[in-house]
Residue, then its C-alpha position, 0 to 999 in steps of 0.5 A: m672275263d675280257v670280252t671285246t666289241k668295237g674296242n669296248k671290253i667287259r672286264y668283270f661280270s657276275g650275275y644272271i640277265r633274266n630278260w635275255k630273250k627279249l634283249c637279244g631281239e632288241l639288240s639284233i644278237a643272233l641266237p643260239l649262243g652259250r650263256a656266257e657269250r650271250e650275256e657279254e653280247i648283251l652288255l656290250r650291245a646295250y651299252e652301245k645303244w643306250g649308254t649308261d642308261m643300259a641298267d634300266h633295260l636289264y632285269g635280273m641280278f648283275a654287277f659288271a665293269l665295262w671299258d669304253d675304249a673311245a671315251e677311255k672310261l671304266y663303268v662299273f655297275r651294280d643292279h637295282v636292288g643289290q643282289k650281287q656284291m660290287f666293291y671298288a678302290v683306287v690303287s696306284d692310279e687304277l680302279l680296282c672292282s670286284g664282287d669279292i672284297d678279298e680280291i681287292a684287299g689281297d692286291p699287293r699294292f693295297v695296304k690293309k687297314l681296319n676301318k673303325r668307323m665301320l666297326q662301330q656302325y656294325l656293332f650297332y646294326g649287326y651288319p656292314i651298313g652303307t657304302e664304307t667297308f671294314y677296310e679303309g679305302i675300299y668302298k661298296l657300290a650302292p644298289g642302283h648306282y655305277v662308278e664312272w672312272d676316267g683314270k683320275i676320278a672315280e665319280v659315283h652316279r645314282y641311276w635308280k632308287p626305290v620310290f613308292e607311289p600308292d595307286r588306290s584306283k585298284t582294289a587289293d584283289e586287283w593288285a593281287k592279280e597284277i602280282e600273279k601276272v608279274v610272277e608268271e612273267i618272270l618265272g616264264e623267262e626262267r623256264a625258257d632258258a634251256a641253258v639252265p634246264y634243271k633247277e631246284s628251290f630253297l623252302s622254309g615254312g613261309v609263303d614267300s618260298s612256298y609261292l616260288l616253289a609252287a609257281s616255278d619249274a623247280v623239281a625239288a625243295n631244299t630246307v635245313g632242320y634242327e633237332e630243337s623243335g622250336f626252331d625247326e621248319s622242315a616239317l612245315a616245308k616237307k608238308t608244302a613240297e608233298t602238297l605241291g608234288k615236288g621232291f624234298n631234301v632236308k639238311m639236318i644241322g647240329a651244334q658242332e657242325y654249325f660252329d665248325r662251319i662258322p670260320t669258313v662262311i665268315d672268310k668267304l663272306g669277306q666282311p663280318l656279318g652278325d646274321a646267324s642265318a648265314v651259316a645255316f644257309s651255307l650249309g644248305c647251299k653245301a648240301v644243295s651243290d651235290h645235286a643242283a647247280v641253280v637254286y631259287s630262293g624267295e628273298g625280296i618279298d618282305e622288303f617290297f611288301g612289308g613282311y616284317n613286324a617292324h613294318k607295322r609298328e608305329i614309331p615316334k614322329e621324331w624318330t628315324y627308322l634305323t632299318c628292321s635290324h639293330i642289335m645295340s644301342e649307341e650307349v652299349v657300343k660306346s662301353l664296348m669300344r676302346d676307341y669310340d668315335e663320338r662323331v660316328k652316329a648310328v643314324d648317319p647311313v640312314a639320315p640322307i634316305w630318311q630325308e628323302v622320304e619325309g612326308l610319305d606314309p610310314l610304311a613306304q618310309k621304312l621299306t625304302v630304308d630297308i631296301s636301300l640298306w638292310l636288303e643289300g647290306d645283310i640278306y644279299l651279302n649272305t645269299d650272294r657270297t655263301s651260294t657262290a662260295c658253295g658253287v651254287e648259282l642262286h636265282t632270286p626271281f622275287s627280287d626282280l624290279r618288275l615285281f617291286n614296280v607292282a609293290r611300290k603302287i600298292p597302298a599301305e592299308y592294303q598290306f596289313d590285316g590284324e596280325q597278317n602282314k604282306v596281305v596282297f602278296r598272300k592273296a596272289a600266293s593263294s592262287k598257287l598254294p592252300y589258304e593255310v600255307a599262303f596265310r601262315k604266320k611268318v616264321g622266318f629263318p631261325v637258328p638255335i644259336r642262342t641255345w648253342l652259344s650258351d652251352e659250355k660244350y660248344n662255347k669254349p672256342v667263342e669265349d677264348k676269341l672274345f677275350g683273346e689278344t685281338s679283342q684286348k686291343l679293340f674292346d673294353q674287356y670289363a664291359l665285354r666280360d659283363m655282356w658274356t657272363r649275363f648271356v651264359n647266365g640266362e640273358a638269352l636276348l643278348w646272343n646277337r650282341v655276343y655273336a656279332v663281336y665273336v664273328f668280327l674278331l674271327w674275321y679280323d684274325l683271318k684277314f690281318d696278320d698283326 
């Protein structure tokens, strides 16, 4: 894309501007326009009117690069919570940027070198955390930030951060009504866009996707299922879809199909991701692509409203909350890595954020960390890259900033009731859903990987990769063999460590020639 107005140009854009209709009125953009032309005009005119404050007026998901001809500067933006990916690197006195890290790493001027600091952090967390990447010299633009490039220096600015300010002037029921109102506003904008008239939705057994399906214009629900009953949510999803009068599609996934899909997914993600649900999500997107181009998904609610058990679990005051997902201790990582760097600490990506939220209530502290690091580093990396690779445009309306602006005001004591979490959101959802669906215990998006990975019918390629040539250069083989042996002999909880190492090695051999 290279669109010009008054000398300014849009050099890159990925995303969907949800409040386009209001913006076209504010910016005097004549309608009708095709969607691509409409979004380009919005970005250019928004910059002319508001400058680098333009992102404050955009609701939706976006990553874009805009050239200011008069100032001779390039501005690269990423949306508030990081629904779209954006990477950048300075190469031969030029700022390269893209939502696809492979486009930068594949530039003939760029010399690829593994960033072992990121490998060390990845082994601890299970996902590429923070603003460094697995490539030395390529950086991830953090959510709510933009880069200003003047031809010499890439200066990073923060234009937004998640701030929780509880307002106790309203009851939990009144806050639930606020959620209902904002959800209707957001989904009303989605329904009004004639450029994308047909949509479907992903549906699990949980309240988030169920509420989204009920409140949206999606005509059918889609889910994945497994023969392993303890991991299969498809029956719950089907029952919900039937109750709501929506169509229903299920993609059944078997072990062999899952393992066959892993290399494709890791390749398209651009960076290793130890989240096993990414492969299942990719297979789901592939199935959906046969009958829908735009699909809803319910990401964002758990991180905005406190949906994980980790959010209500007390931690000692002297501890730092290291996001809701971390899979190895520093001692385990040290035992595994041949070139362990004592200077690289697991706490490093979290520490600056944790300092900023000092003194807030524990829930606000945890949610700020998870929104800033886990949500964008794992969840959105998965959903953005896998859906894009399958030719599906994924809309995540519950990640809209307007919904966060409600969530941030809800007092922590409203969010939990015994074993129930995100209670206020569930109250709002109950306006569209049966009580038993709105208040169903969180199931998640489980995958039977711990069962499949220990089965010798499927794990021989995994074992070969774990102890192959690349592994011998990077990992202590005795420690790795001990972990593998303990896992296949019954220590099922080690599955995420094994899987994380495996997908890293797979990624490395896909991306590096040495």
